[in-house]
Structures are given as structure tokens and as C-alpha cells.
MDTraj code that builds the backbone (N, CA, C; nanometers):
import mdtraj as md
import numpy as np

residues = "UNK UNK UNK UNK UNK UNK UNK UNK UNK UNK UNK UNK UNK UNK UNK UNK UNK UNK UNK UNK UNK UNK UNK UNK UNK UNK UNK UNK UNK UNK UNK UNK UNK UNK UNK UNK UNK UNK UNK UNK UNK UNK UNK UNK UNK UNK UNK UNK UNK UNK UNK UNK UNK UNK UNK UNK UNK UNK UNK UNK UNK UNK UNK UNK UNK UNK UNK UNK UNK UNK UNK UNK UNK UNK UNK UNK UNK UNK UNK UNK UNK UNK UNK UNK UNK UNK UNK UNK UNK UNK UNK UNK UNK UNK UNK UNK UNK UNK UNK UNK UNK UNK UNK UNK UNK UNK UNK UNK UNK UNK UNK UNK UNK UNK UNK UNK UNK UNK UNK UNK UNK UNK UNK UNK UNK UNK UNK UNK UNK UNK UNK UNK UNK UNK UNK UNK UNK UNK UNK UNK UNK UNK UNK UNK UNK UNK UNK UNK UNK UNK UNK UNK UNK UNK UNK UNK UNK UNK UNK UNK UNK UNK UNK UNK UNK UNK UNK UNK UNK UNK UNK UNK UNK UNK UNK UNK UNK UNK UNK UNK UNK UNK UNK UNK UNK UNK UNK UNK UNK UNK UNK UNK UNK UNK UNK UNK UNK UNK UNK UNK UNK UNK UNK UNK UNK UNK UNK UNK UNK UNK UNK".split()
xyz = np.array([
    [0.0838, -0.1203, 0.0000],
    [0.0000, 0.0000, 0.0000],
    [0.0873, 0.1254, 0.0000],
    [0.0559, 0.2182, -0.0869],
    [0.1342, 0.3407, -0.0991],
    [0.1214, 0.4254, 0.0278],
    [0.2364, 0.4748, 0.0787],
    [0.2354, 0.5569, 0.1994],
    [0.1692, 0.6917, 0.1701],
    [0.0909, 0.7392, 0.2653],
    [0.0257, 0.8687, 0.2513],
    [0.1264, 0.9798, 0.2744],
    [0.1086, 1.0898, 0.2017],
    [0.1895, 1.2072, 0.2304],
    [0.1497, 1.2621, 0.3667],
    [0.2458, 1.3134, 0.4448],
    [0.2096, 1.3677, 0.5763],
    [0.1208, 1.4895, 0.5611],
    [0.0343, 1.5164, 0.6593],
    [-0.0481, 1.6372, 0.6540],
    [0.0382, 1.7622, 0.6434],
    [-0.0093, 1.8654, 0.5749],
    [0.0720, 1.9861, 0.5539],
    [0.0876, 2.0687, 0.6809],
    [0.1837, 2.1566, 0.6767],
    [0.2134, 2.2480, 0.7866],
    [0.2422, 2.3842, 0.7237],
    [0.1882, 2.4920, 0.7824],
    [0.2126, 2.6253, 0.7284],
    [0.2149, 2.7278, 0.8399],
    [0.2845, 2.8364, 0.8143],
    [0.2881, 2.9484, 0.9077],
    [0.1776, 3.0469, 0.8729],
    [0.1184, 3.1059, 0.9760],
    [0.0090, 3.2015, 0.9583],
    [0.0603, 3.3389, 0.9989],
    [0.0748, 3.4317, 0.9047],
    [0.1322, 3.5618, 0.9374],
    [0.0406, 3.6456, 1.0259],
    [0.1022, 3.7236, 1.1145],
    [0.0277, 3.8220, 1.1926],
    [0.0075, 3.9446, 1.1056],
    [-0.1149, 3.9942, 1.0985],
    [-0.1495, 4.1054, 1.0108],
    [-0.1648, 4.2337, 1.0896],
    [-0.1092, 4.3400, 1.0363],
    [-0.1332, 4.4722, 1.0933],
    [-0.2715, 4.5190, 1.0505],
    [-0.3225, 4.6266, 1.1108],
    [-0.4558, 4.6746, 1.0721],
    [-0.4679, 4.7116, 0.9244],
    [-0.3554, 4.7414, 0.8590],
    [-0.3607, 4.7825, 0.7184],
    [-0.3266, 4.6692, 0.6214],
    [-0.2812, 4.5559, 0.6725],
    [-0.2494, 4.4430, 0.5846],
    [-0.3762, 4.3843, 0.5247],
    [-0.3685, 4.3457, 0.3977],
    [-0.4832, 4.2872, 0.3289],
    [-0.4567, 4.1396, 0.3031],
    [-0.5481, 4.0568, 0.3497],
    [-0.5317, 3.9127, 0.3360],
    [-0.5212, 3.8711, 0.1897],
    [-0.5948, 3.9376, 0.1021],
    [-0.5986, 3.8982, -0.0379],
    [-0.4625, 3.9153, -0.1053],
    [-0.3732, 3.9958, -0.0465],
    [-0.2415, 4.0175, -0.1064],
    [-0.1409, 3.9098, -0.0684],
    [-0.1749, 3.8203, 0.0225],
    [-0.0830, 3.7161, 0.0676],
    [-0.0824, 3.5977, -0.0293],
    [0.0252, 3.5175, -0.0257],
    [0.0263, 3.3950, -0.1069],
    [-0.0858, 3.3009, -0.0653],
    [-0.1323, 3.2220, -0.1606],
    [-0.2435, 3.1313, -0.1333],
    [-0.1972, 2.9862, -0.1279],
    [-0.2804, 2.9030, -0.0668],
    [-0.2609, 2.7590, -0.0648],
    [-0.3731, 2.6965, -0.1475],
    [-0.3424, 2.6057, -0.2396],
    [-0.4499, 2.5434, -0.3175],
    [-0.5156, 2.4297, -0.2414],
    [-0.6455, 2.4157, -0.2596],
    [-0.7123, 2.2943, -0.2170],
    [-0.6972, 2.1891, -0.3265],
    [-0.6836, 2.0638, -0.2860],
    [-0.6694, 1.9536, -0.3796],
    [-0.7913, 1.8627, -0.3687],
    [-0.8012, 1.7683, -0.4569],
    [-0.9126, 1.6743, -0.4525],
    [-0.9013, 1.5913, -0.3253],
    [-1.0054, 1.5917, -0.2438],
    [-0.9959, 1.5346, -0.1097],
    [-0.9691, 1.3849, -0.1119],
    [-1.0192, 1.3143, -0.2113],
    [-1.0080, 1.1680, -0.2079],
    [-0.8715, 1.1166, -0.2486],
    [-0.7928, 1.1971, -0.3259],
    [-0.6648, 1.1437, -0.3723],
    [-0.5533, 1.2476, -0.3844],
    [-0.5784, 1.3738, -0.3541],
    [-0.4744, 1.4755, -0.3604],
    [-0.4446, 1.5286, -0.4986],
    [-0.5209, 1.4879, -0.5993],
    [-0.4987, 1.5371, -0.7351],
    [-0.5652, 1.6733, -0.7545],
    [-0.5411, 1.7342, -0.8714],
    [-0.6007, 1.8651, -0.9002],
    [-0.7524, 1.8516, -0.9152],
    [-0.8288, 1.9384, -0.8516],
    [-0.9754, 1.9337, -0.8671],
    [-1.0183, 1.9964, -0.9987],
    [-1.1402, 1.9681, -1.0372],
    [-1.1962, 2.0303, -1.1577],
    [-1.2135, 2.1801, -1.1383],
    [-1.2587, 2.2205, -1.0189],
    [-1.2789, 2.3611, -0.9857],
    [-1.1739, 2.4040, -0.8837],
    [-1.0928, 2.5003, -0.9178],
    [-0.9835, 2.5419, -0.8312],
    [-1.0338, 2.6268, -0.7144],
    [-0.9693, 2.6083, -0.5997],
    [-0.9981, 2.6869, -0.4795],
    [-0.8676, 2.7261, -0.4145],
    [-0.8533, 2.8538, -0.3807],
    [-0.7352, 2.9047, -0.3111],
    [-0.7746, 2.9491, -0.1711],
    [-0.6872, 2.9217, -0.0732],
    [-0.7099, 2.9621, 0.0655],
    [-0.5946, 3.0509, 0.1100],
    [-0.6291, 3.1607, 0.1766],
    [-0.5287, 3.2486, 0.2357],
    [-0.5565, 3.2621, 0.3848],
    [-0.4492, 3.2669, 0.4639],
    [-0.4611, 3.2708, 0.6092],
    [-0.3832, 3.3879, 0.6673],
    [-0.4364, 3.4442, 0.7740],
    [-0.3670, 3.5442, 0.8542],
    [-0.4378, 3.5519, 0.9885],
    [-0.3788, 3.6282, 1.0810],
    [-0.4499, 3.6472, 1.2077],
    [-0.4168, 3.7832, 1.2651],
    [-0.5131, 3.8407, 1.3345],
    [-0.4955, 3.9674, 1.4052],
    [-0.6102, 3.9836, 1.5037],
    [-0.5855, 4.0663, 1.6049],
    [-0.6886, 4.0960, 1.7061],
    [-0.7502, 3.9690, 1.7627],
    [-0.6686, 3.8648, 1.7762],
    [-0.7158, 3.7415, 1.8362],
    [-0.8035, 3.6554, 1.7475],
    [-0.8112, 3.6865, 1.6172],
    [-0.8965, 3.6103, 1.5262],
    [-0.8149, 3.5480, 1.4130],
    [-0.8474, 3.4252, 1.3791],
    [-0.7945, 3.3647, 1.2579],
    [-0.8798, 3.4102, 1.1404],
    [-0.8143, 3.4602, 1.0362],
    [-0.8831, 3.5043, 0.9157],
    [-0.8563, 3.4026, 0.8054],
    [-0.9622, 3.3544, 0.7446],
    [-0.9531, 3.2535, 0.6398],
    [-1.0286, 3.3038, 0.5183],
    [-0.9578, 3.3172, 0.4077],
    [-1.0215, 3.3628, 0.2841],
    [-1.0205, 3.2482, 0.1819],
    [-1.1371, 3.2168, 0.1278],
    [-1.1528, 3.1210, 0.0197],
    [-1.1851, 3.1967, -0.1085],
    [-1.1184, 3.1602, -0.2182],
    [-1.1521, 3.2115, -0.3509],
    [-1.1654, 3.0922, -0.4438],
    [-1.2824, 3.0771, -0.5054],
    [-1.3116, 2.9535, -0.5775],
    [-1.3721, 2.9802, -0.7140],
    [-1.3247, 2.9040, -0.8124],
    [-1.3928, 2.9003, -0.9412],
    [-1.5228, 2.8220, -0.9244],
    [-1.6239, 2.8593, -1.0010],
    [-1.7532, 2.7926, -0.9860],
    [-1.8264, 2.7976, -1.1189],
    [-1.9162, 2.7015, -1.1390],
    [-1.9954, 2.7027, -1.2617],
    [-2.1441, 2.7003, -1.2327],
    [-2.1810, 2.7421, -1.1116],
    [-2.3223, 2.7520, -1.0772],
    [-2.3433, 2.7346, -0.9286],
    [-2.4187, 2.8239, -0.8702],
    [-2.4400, 2.8229, -0.7253],
    [-2.5505, 2.7246, -0.6876],
    [-2.5210, 2.6404, -0.5863],
    [-2.6220, 2.5521, -0.5282],
    [-2.6336, 2.5886, -0.3808],
    [-2.7290, 2.6731, -0.3476],
    [-2.7450, 2.7198, -0.2093],
    [-2.8869, 2.7695, -0.1884],
    [-2.9524, 2.7129, -0.0878],
    [-3.0885, 2.7557, -0.0532],
    [-3.1043, 2.7822, 0.0961],
    [-3.0096, 2.7395, 0.1773],
    [-3.0267, 2.7403, 0.3228],
    [-2.9876, 2.8764, 0.3804],
    [-3.0778, 2.9342, 0.4591],
    [-3.0563, 3.0678, 0.5136],
    [-3.0621, 3.0696, 0.6659],
    [-3.0835, 2.9555, 0.7288],
    [-3.0945, 2.9482, 0.8744],
    [-2.9614, 2.9041, 0.9344],
    [-2.9139, 2.9775, 1.0367],
    [-2.7869, 2.9426, 1.0989],
    [-2.7894, 2.7980, 1.1495],
    [-2.6777, 2.7313, 1.1304],
    [-2.6547, 2.5934, 1.1751],
    [-2.7407, 2.4915, 1.1020],
    [-2.7947, 2.5294, 0.9869],
    [-2.8613, 2.4314, 0.9023],
    [-2.7545, 2.3414, 0.8387],
    [-2.7955, 2.2364, 0.7698],
    [-2.7022, 2.1393, 0.7116],
    [-2.6440, 2.1946, 0.5811],
    [-2.5549, 2.2920, 0.5947],
    [-2.4993, 2.3610, 0.4783],
    [-2.4200, 2.2677, 0.3884],
    [-2.3618, 2.1602, 0.4443],
    [-2.2787, 2.0678, 0.3681],
    [-2.3567, 1.9907, 0.2624],
    [-2.4882, 1.9996, 0.2655],
    [-2.5683, 1.9336, 0.1627],
    [-2.5667, 2.0104, 0.0312],
    [-2.5161, 2.1347, 0.0340],
    [-2.5091, 2.2196, -0.0844],
    [-2.3655, 2.2715, -0.0982],
    [-2.3453, 2.3789, -0.1743],
    [-2.2126, 2.4377, -0.1877],
    [-2.1711, 2.5013, -0.0556],
    [-2.0461, 2.4818, -0.0158],
    [-2.0026, 2.5336, 0.1138],
    [-1.8508, 2.5356, 0.1229],
    [-1.7977, 2.6294, 0.2018],
    [-1.6588, 2.6281, 0.2482],
    [-1.6603, 2.5883, 0.3955],
    [-1.5582, 2.5123, 0.4393],
    [-1.5547, 2.4635, 0.5760],
    [-1.4145, 2.4774, 0.6358],
    [-1.4103, 2.5086, 0.7655],
    [-1.2865, 2.5143, 0.8434],
    [-1.3022, 2.4235, 0.9643],
    [-1.2065, 2.3336, 0.9842],
    [-1.2001, 2.2504, 1.1043],
    [-1.0755, 2.2945, 1.1811],
    [-1.0889, 2.3219, 1.3117],
    [-0.9824, 2.3915, 1.3842],
    [-0.9799, 2.3479, 1.5302],
    [-0.8577, 2.3302, 1.5849],
    [-0.8432, 2.2952, 1.7265],
    [-0.7038, 2.3288, 1.7772],
    [-0.6912, 2.3657, 1.9054],
    [-0.5591, 2.3819, 1.9648],
    [-0.5026, 2.2503, 2.0169],
    [-0.5790, 2.1425, 2.0112],
    [-0.5389, 2.0155, 2.0714],
    [-0.4647, 1.9259, 1.9720],
    [-0.3677, 1.8537, 2.0232],
    [-0.2954, 1.7560, 1.9439],
    [-0.2617, 1.6366, 2.0335],
    [-0.3243, 1.5207, 2.0096],
    [-0.4163, 1.4852, 1.9019],
    [-0.5493, 1.5617, 1.9106],
    [-0.6153, 1.5796, 1.7980],
    [-0.7375, 1.6617, 1.7919],
    [-0.8629, 1.5855, 1.8336],
    [-0.8680, 1.5461, 1.9617],
    [-0.9839, 1.4715, 2.0101],
    [-1.1063, 1.5612, 2.0327],
    [-1.0863, 1.6912, 2.0293],
    [-1.1968, 1.7865, 2.0307],
    [-1.1604, 1.8973, 1.9318],
    [-1.2560, 1.9358, 1.8484],
    [-1.2279, 2.0394, 1.7500],
    [-1.3568, 2.1138, 1.7186],
    [-1.3424, 2.2178, 1.6366],
    [-1.4541, 2.3068, 1.6058],
    [-1.4694, 2.3160, 1.4542],
    [-1.5935, 2.3236, 1.4108],
    [-1.6246, 2.3283, 1.2681],
    [-1.6968, 2.4588, 1.2360],
    [-1.6501, 2.5253, 1.1300],
    [-1.7082, 2.6518, 1.0849],
    [-1.7381, 2.6402, 0.9356],
    [-1.8555, 2.6884, 0.8954],
    [-1.8962, 2.6806, 0.7552],
    [-1.9606, 2.8116, 0.7116],
    [-1.9538, 2.8345, 0.5792],
    [-2.0213, 2.9480, 0.5187],
    [-2.0679, 2.9044, 0.3794],
    [-2.1919, 2.9383, 0.3437],
    [-2.2403, 2.9033, 0.2098],
    [-2.2475, 3.0282, 0.1219],
    [-2.2773, 3.0142, -0.0070],
    [-2.2782, 3.1310, -0.0958],
    [-2.3812, 3.2364, -0.0607],
    [-2.4777, 3.2054, 0.0244],
    [-2.5765, 3.3040, 0.0676],
    [-2.5333, 3.3772, 0.1941],
    [-2.4166, 3.3424, 0.2483],
    [-2.3683, 3.4053, 0.3703],
    [-2.4214, 3.3420, 0.4969],
    [-2.4818, 3.2250, 0.4879],
    [-2.5338, 3.1558, 0.6054],
    [-2.4204, 3.0893, 0.6824],
    [-2.4244, 3.1021, 0.8153],
    [-2.3174, 3.0508, 0.9008],
    [-2.3561, 2.9186, 0.9664],
    [-2.2540, 2.8383, 0.9921],
    [-2.2661, 2.7165, 1.0716],
    [-2.1442, 2.7093, 1.1624],
    [-2.1648, 2.6741, 1.2893],
    [-2.0527, 2.6430, 1.3782],
    [-2.0960, 2.5350, 1.4755],
    [-2.0005, 2.4505, 1.5136],
    [-2.0300, 2.3385, 1.6026],
    [-1.9032, 2.2971, 1.6750],
    [-1.9206, 2.2410, 1.7946],
    [-1.8118, 2.1812, 1.8714],
    [-1.8229, 2.0299, 1.8596],
    [-1.7086, 1.9632, 1.8427],
    [-1.7086, 1.8203, 1.8139],
    [-1.6105, 1.7478, 1.9048],
    [-1.6562, 1.6399, 1.9644],
    [-1.5705, 1.5477, 2.0383],
    [-1.5446, 1.4263, 1.9509],
    [-1.4176, 1.3851, 1.9439],
    [-1.3802, 1.2732, 1.8578],
    [-1.2807, 1.1836, 1.9316],
    [-1.3286, 1.0969, 2.0197],
    [-1.2373, 1.0181, 2.1035],
    [-1.1451, 0.9268, 2.0244],
    [-1.1897, 0.8808, 1.9063],
    [-1.1067, 0.7914, 1.8253],
    [-1.0617, 0.8541, 1.6935],
    [-1.0862, 0.9838, 1.6777],
    [-1.0415, 1.0609, 1.5616],
    [-1.1070, 1.0168, 1.4315],
    [-1.2211, 0.9486, 1.4389],
    [-1.2948, 0.9071, 1.3197],
    [-1.4442, 0.9282, 1.3429],
    [-1.5195, 0.9357, 1.2327],
    [-1.6598, 0.9721, 1.2385],
    [-1.7473, 0.8820, 1.3264],
    [-1.7350, 0.7495, 1.3245],
    [-1.8333, 0.6697, 1.3993],
    [-1.8423, 0.7029, 1.5477],
    [-1.7386, 0.7668, 1.6036],
    [-1.7415, 0.7953, 1.7471],
    [-1.7567, 0.9435, 1.7783],
    [-1.7805, 1.0278, 1.6772],
    [-1.7861, 1.1709, 1.7066],
    [-1.9185, 1.2077, 1.7733],
    [-1.9128, 1.3150, 1.8514],
    [-2.0311, 1.3748, 1.9133],
    [-2.0325, 1.5216, 1.8738],
    [-2.1335, 1.5626, 1.7990],
    [-2.1398, 1.6968, 1.7419],
    [-2.2414, 1.7810, 1.8177],
    [-2.1978, 1.8978, 1.8647],
    [-2.2840, 1.9903, 1.9382],
    [-2.3117, 2.1121, 1.8507],
    [-2.4216, 2.1075, 1.7759],
    [-2.4589, 2.2194, 1.6895],
    [-2.5115, 2.3367, 1.7707],
    [-2.5532, 2.3119, 1.8945],
    [-2.6013, 2.4208, 1.9791],
    [-2.4923, 2.5149, 2.0259],
    [-2.3657, 2.4743, 2.0118],
    [-2.2547, 2.5616, 2.0492],
    [-2.2386, 2.6715, 1.9450],
    [-2.2248, 2.7963, 1.9910],
    [-2.1981, 2.9096, 1.9021],
    [-2.0708, 2.9788, 1.9470],
    [-1.9868, 3.0128, 1.8526],
    [-1.8622, 3.0845, 1.8810],
    [-1.8913, 3.2346, 1.8821],
    [-1.8796, 3.2951, 1.9983],
    [-1.9053, 3.4385, 2.0113],
    [-1.8096, 3.5174, 1.9224],
    [-1.8639, 3.6028, 1.8385],
    [-1.7824, 3.6877, 1.7517],
    [-1.7502, 3.6285, 1.6167],
    [-1.7889, 3.5032, 1.5918],
    [-1.7651, 3.4429, 1.4601],
    [-1.8494, 3.5151, 1.3558],
    [-1.7843, 3.5541, 1.2471],
    [-1.8564, 3.6225, 1.1404],
    [-1.7896, 3.5910, 1.0059],
    [-1.8607, 3.6179, 0.8998],
    [-1.8077, 3.5934, 0.7661],
    [-1.8829, 3.6793, 0.6661],
    [-1.8198, 3.7023, 0.5544],
    [-1.8879, 3.7717, 0.4451],
    [-1.8545, 3.7011, 0.3138],
    [-1.9461, 3.7141, 0.2194],
    [-1.9373, 3.6418, 0.0932],
    [-1.9439, 3.7402, -0.0222],
    [-1.8712, 3.7105, -0.1281],
    [-1.8811, 3.7853, -0.2533],
    [-1.9028, 3.6853, -0.3664],
    [-2.0079, 3.7049, -0.4429],
    [-2.0387, 3.6173, -0.5557],
    [-2.0208, 3.6935, -0.6858],
    [-1.9531, 3.6283, -0.7806],
    [-1.9318, 3.6846, -0.9132],
    [-1.9641, 3.5766, -1.0160],
    [-1.9714, 3.6148, -1.1411],
    [-1.9938, 3.5151, -1.2457],
    [-1.8765, 3.4183, -1.2493],
    [-1.9045, 3.2917, -1.2375],
    [-1.8053, 3.1839, -1.2451],
    [-1.7120, 3.1770, -1.1241],
    [-1.7448, 3.2426, -1.0123],
    [-1.6613, 3.2314, -0.8925],
    [-1.7376, 3.2798, -0.7700],
    [-1.6887, 3.2394, -0.6521],
    [-1.7372, 3.2980, -0.5281],
    [-1.6259, 3.2945, -0.4253],
    [-1.6326, 3.3880, -0.3313],
    [-1.5296, 3.4052, -0.2295],
    [-1.5959, 3.4246, -0.0945],
    [-1.5212, 3.3932, 0.0112],
    [-1.5697, 3.4173, 0.1467],
    [-1.4515, 3.4487, 0.2364],
    [-1.4741, 3.5364, 0.3327],
    [-1.3757, 3.5699, 0.4344],
    [-1.4371, 3.5384, 0.5694],
    [-1.3756, 3.4438, 0.6421],
    [-1.4212, 3.4040, 0.7744],
    [-1.3296, 3.4643, 0.8800],
    [-1.3890, 3.5176, 0.9858],
    [-1.3160, 3.5700, 1.1004],
    [-1.3558, 3.4864, 1.2219],
    [-1.2589, 3.4091, 1.2745],
    [-1.2867, 3.3123, 1.3804],
    [-1.2110, 3.3513, 1.5067],
    [-1.2789, 3.3979, 1.6129],
    [-1.2106, 3.4296, 1.7385],
    [-1.1469, 3.3025, 1.7968],
    [-1.0214, 3.3129, 1.8379],
    [-0.9490, 3.1949, 1.8847],
    [-0.9635, 3.1703, 2.0347],
    [-0.9773, 3.2743, 2.1144],
    [-0.9838, 3.2561, 2.2599],
    [-1.0978, 3.1631, 2.3019],
    [-1.2181, 3.1719, 2.2416],
    [-1.3249, 3.0791, 2.2818],
    [-1.2931, 2.9329, 2.2524],
    [-1.1947, 2.9082, 2.1651],
    [-1.1610, 2.7712, 2.1280],
    [-1.0538, 2.7104, 2.2180],
    [-0.9856, 2.7959, 2.2928],
    [-0.8745, 2.7461, 2.3750],
    [-0.8876, 2.7854, 2.5214],
    [-0.9913, 2.8592, 2.5566],
    [-1.0159, 2.8910, 2.6962],
    [-0.9286, 2.9990, 2.7548],
    [-0.8652, 3.0809, 2.6701],
    [-0.7828, 3.1889, 2.7248],
    [-0.6679, 3.2252, 2.6336],
    [-0.5438, 3.2151, 2.6829],
    [-0.4256, 3.2526, 2.6069],
    [-0.4154, 3.1709, 2.4784],
    [-0.3864, 3.2385, 2.3682],
    [-0.3867, 3.1745, 2.2371],
    [-0.2527, 3.1051, 2.2127],
    [-0.2512, 2.9729, 2.1962],
    [-0.1255, 2.9020, 2.1697],
    [-0.0799, 2.9253, 2.0264],
    [0.0496, 2.9047, 1.9983],
    [0.0991, 2.9294, 1.8629],
    [0.0698, 2.8183, 1.7631],
    [0.0421, 2.6970, 1.8089],
    [0.0277, 2.5834, 1.7180],
    [-0.1153, 2.5300, 1.7244],
    [-0.1757, 2.5104, 1.6068],
    [-0.3122, 2.4618, 1.5938],
    [-0.3161, 2.3511, 1.4900],
    [-0.4127, 2.2607, 1.5046],
    [-0.4413, 2.1612, 1.4006],
    [-0.5632, 2.2086, 1.3222],
    [-0.5631, 2.1834, 1.1914],
    [-0.6711, 2.2371, 1.1083],
    [-0.6821, 2.1629, 0.9761],
    [-0.7966, 2.1760, 0.9142],
    [-0.8135, 2.1405, 0.7742],
    [-0.9161, 2.2355, 0.7139],
    [-0.9068, 2.2531, 0.5832],
    [-0.9939, 2.3436, 0.5097],
    [-1.0552, 2.2662, 0.3939],
    [-1.1855, 2.2846, 0.3735],
    [-1.2584, 2.2038, 0.2769],
    [-1.3501, 2.2897, 0.1905],
    [-1.3854, 2.2315, 0.0764],
    [-1.4897, 2.2880, -0.0084],
    [-1.5768, 2.1736, -0.0592],
    [-1.7070, 2.1950, -0.0566],
    [-1.8020, 2.1051, -0.1219],
    [-1.8658, 2.1813, -0.2376],
    [-1.8596, 2.1240, -0.3574],
    [-1.9306, 2.1804, -0.4718],
    [-2.0264, 2.0743, -0.5250],
    [-2.1541, 2.1081, -0.5244],
    [-2.2566, 2.0166, -0.5734],
    [-2.2780, 2.0380, -0.7229],
    [-2.2664, 1.9309, -0.7998],
    [-2.2736, 1.9423, -0.9454],
    [-2.4093, 1.9841, -0.9969],
    [-2.5161, 1.9372, -0.9338],
    [-2.6529, 1.9746, -0.9717],
    [-2.6760, 1.9616, -1.1216],
    [-2.6325, 1.8479, -1.1786],
    [-2.6543, 1.8224, -1.3197],
    [-2.5447, 1.8721, -1.4113],
    [-2.4543, 1.9565, -1.3592],
    [-2.3453, 2.0079, -1.4425],
    [-2.2251, 1.9143, -1.4421],
    [-2.2213, 1.8232, -1.3474],
    [-2.1084, 1.7331, -1.3320],
    [-2.1188, 1.6675, -1.1960],
    [-2.0229, 1.5813, -1.1609],
    [-2.0286, 1.5151, -1.0305],
    [-2.0001, 1.6121, -0.9166],
    [-2.0488, 1.5783, -0.7978],
    [-2.0116, 1.6545, -0.6791],
    [-1.8595, 1.6474, -0.6617],
    [-1.8016, 1.7580, -0.6108],
    [-1.6560, 1.7615, -0.5920],
    [-1.6244, 1.8036, -0.4484],
    [-1.5291, 1.7337, -0.3879],
    [-1.4879, 1.7585, -0.2500],
    [-1.3384, 1.7907, -0.2505],
    [-1.3045, 1.9106, -0.2026],
    [-1.1659, 1.9560, -0.2024],
    [-1.1187, 1.9787, -0.0599],
    [-0.9865, 1.9643, -0.0391],
    [-0.9298, 1.9758, 0.0951],
    [-0.7891, 2.0333, 0.0884],
    [-0.7471, 2.0964, 0.1981],
    [-0.6074, 2.1390, 0.2122],
    [-0.5196, 2.0166, 0.2374],
    [-0.5582, 1.9353, 0.3330],
    [-0.4898, 1.8092, 0.3606],
    [-0.5768, 1.6966, 0.3069],
    [-0.5358, 1.6321, 0.1958],
    [-0.6214, 1.5306, 0.1345],
    [-0.6421, 1.4114, 0.2270],
    [-0.7573, 1.3471, 0.2110],
    [-0.7974, 1.2400, 0.3013],
    [-0.7564, 1.1027, 0.2506],
    [-0.7347, 1.0906, 0.1197],
    [-0.6941, 0.9636, 0.0578],
    [-0.7909, 0.8519, 0.0941],
    [-0.9187, 0.8797, 0.0750],
    [-1.0216, 0.7795, 0.0955],
    [-1.1425, 0.8176, 0.0129],
    [-1.2184, 0.7177, -0.0287],
    [-1.3368, 0.7393, -0.1094],
    [-1.4416, 0.6369, -0.0665],
    [-1.5570, 0.6803, -0.0149],
    [-1.6004, 0.8196, -0.0055],
    [-1.5208, 0.8989, 0.0969],
    [-1.5154, 1.0296, 0.0756],
    [-1.4392, 1.1169, 0.1636],
    [-1.5116, 1.1339, 0.2971],
    [-1.4348, 1.1626, 0.3997],
    [-1.4900, 1.1899, 0.5325],
    [-1.4106, 1.3049, 0.5934],
    [-1.4704, 1.4231, 0.5945],
    [-1.4008, 1.5404, 0.6464],
    [-1.3649, 1.5251, 0.7941],
    [-1.4308, 1.4355, 0.8650],
    [-1.4079, 1.4210, 1.0084],
    [-1.2957, 1.3216, 1.0400],
    [-1.2102, 1.2932, 0.9433],
    [-1.0900, 1.2138, 0.9684],
    [-0.9849, 1.3066, 1.0285],
    [-0.9894, 1.3229, 1.1610],
    [-0.9038, 1.4217, 1.2288],
    [-0.7564, 1.3865, 1.2221],
    [-0.7235, 1.2609, 1.1937],
    [-0.5825, 1.2227, 1.1804],
    [-0.5171, 1.2942, 1.0632],
    [-0.5970, 1.3411, 0.9686],
    [-0.5432, 1.4073, 0.8503],
    [-0.5387, 1.5591, 0.8649],
    [-0.5715, 1.6134, 0.9811],
    [-0.5601, 1.7581, 1.0006],
    [-0.4142, 1.8005, 0.9826],
    [-0.3939, 1.9151, 0.9174],
    [-0.2621, 1.9747, 0.9071],
    [-0.2313, 2.0602, 1.0298],
    [-0.1210, 2.1353, 1.0222],
    [-0.0739, 2.2157, 1.1356],
    [-0.0570, 2.3613, 1.0940],
    [-0.1077, 2.4511, 1.1768],
    [-0.0897, 2.5955, 1.1602],
    [0.0007, 2.6466, 1.2716],
    [0.0963, 2.7320, 1.2361],
    [0.1828, 2.7955, 1.3344],
    [0.1630, 2.9458, 1.3241],
    [0.1065, 3.0058, 1.4297],
    [0.0779, 3.1487, 1.4293],
    [0.2066, 3.2275, 1.4533],
    [0.2383, 3.3163, 1.3611],
    [0.3513, 3.4062, 1.3823],
    [0.3130, 3.5125, 1.4824],
    [0.4016, 3.5456, 1.5711],
    [0.3716, 3.6399, 1.6786],
    [0.3951, 3.7836, 1.6343],
    [0.3146, 3.8746, 1.6887],
    [0.3331, 4.0167, 1.6658],
    [0.4400, 4.0688, 1.7592],
    [0.4814, 4.1927, 1.7367],
    [0.5796, 4.2541, 1.8260],
    [0.5167, 4.3064, 1.9529],
    [0.3804, 4.3128, 1.9554],
    [0.3102, 4.3623, 2.0724],
    [0.2182, 4.2565, 2.1280],
    [0.1295, 4.2923, 2.2187],
    [0.0366, 4.1943, 2.2769],
    [-0.0632, 4.1468, 2.1741],
    [-0.1179, 4.0245, 2.1926],
    [-0.2188, 3.9682, 2.1019],
    [-0.3447, 4.0536, 2.1035],
])
top = md.Topology()
chain = top.add_chain()
for i, resn in enumerate(residues, 1):
    res = top.add_residue(resn, chain, resSeq=i)
    for name in ("N", "CA", "C"):
        top.add_atom(name, md.element.get_by_symbol(name[0]), res)
traj = md.Trajectory(xyz[None], top)
């Protein structure tokens, strides 16, 4: 059996009030099931400031599939961007954040004692105070910027190292097959975003002043 590539690791720059996330280098999402190039490209950019992780998705698209407008609805059934994030290693508890093309938010806290889906416990009633996002839709593309406060996820002082993965679901809706993209590919089919063993690593660069 071919050995899996290790999950990725990246540094997250600290942003000044005037720094623009869109000007930073991007990380591509790959096809979640095998790490190959997806049909629809997605770029992710990361930064942090004022105690929040900023995640920007920019994606090519050939048609929007989104109807859900209620917070914490099952956004993954349609087009969506997703962030899985935790300060814990191993990631036996983590947090999930989603945004759809209509700007609808989802957040949940998840316990994963065995790091796989059959044993997870998902708390959709949990809300991250201060979590917000905005969406921009254009012809043949859509983008989203998520702002995720980190202190509620770690109970206080923000550690420099986090485990994470970033995902995109695109529903074909007759235009082609559904496509699942990831920062750290899962190397399994069907894909399972809740394979926490495949989370990558984020290292927050420190500012010269207080967080």
C-alpha cells in the first residue's frame, strides 16, 4: 500500500490593521479523495490579528447551489466552504465553521475520542461568540472571508500551534459530479471530512506587541 503524504504544515502571518489578506500567497485545495487537481480550483489564504484567525476562500464555480438561510442548518448538503480547527494535538476535540454562498453561518463543537466519524459527538447548539463571515459572488466564482475568534476555542491565552483542515463542497446539480476539495487530502473514497488524523498544522507568527 502506498504511503500517505504527511499532513501539511504552514505558518500564519500576523497582520497589521492595514495588511490585506488577499495580497498574501495562497494555498491550493486539492481533490480530497486522492490529492490530485480538482476540476474547480480553490485558493485559501490565512492570517491572524486581534485574536482572530482570518480565512479567505476564492473559488472558481460554474453555478451556485445554495438555498439554506438558517444558521446551523445542514450547509454541507449544498455548496459550502468549511474550516475545522483545534488547539489540541491529538485533535480529540475540534470546532467546525462553515459558510455558504448566501452568507449563512454554521458552527459546532465536536468530540472525537477515536479521531474518526463513527465515534464523534457533534454539538450544533454551540456558538462561537464573535464568529462572522462575508461572501462575494461573481460570475463563475465565489469568495468568502471568515473571522474566527481563537480565545473561545482554547479557553484563554492563544497558543501558537493549531491543528486544522480546510474544505470545499461543490454540488454538481446536473453540471457534473459533486466535488470535494481539501487542504490536507484524506486519501479515501467516499471522503470523510471528520478524519481528524489528517488535520494539518498551523503555526501562528507572533506580533511585536500583545495579542
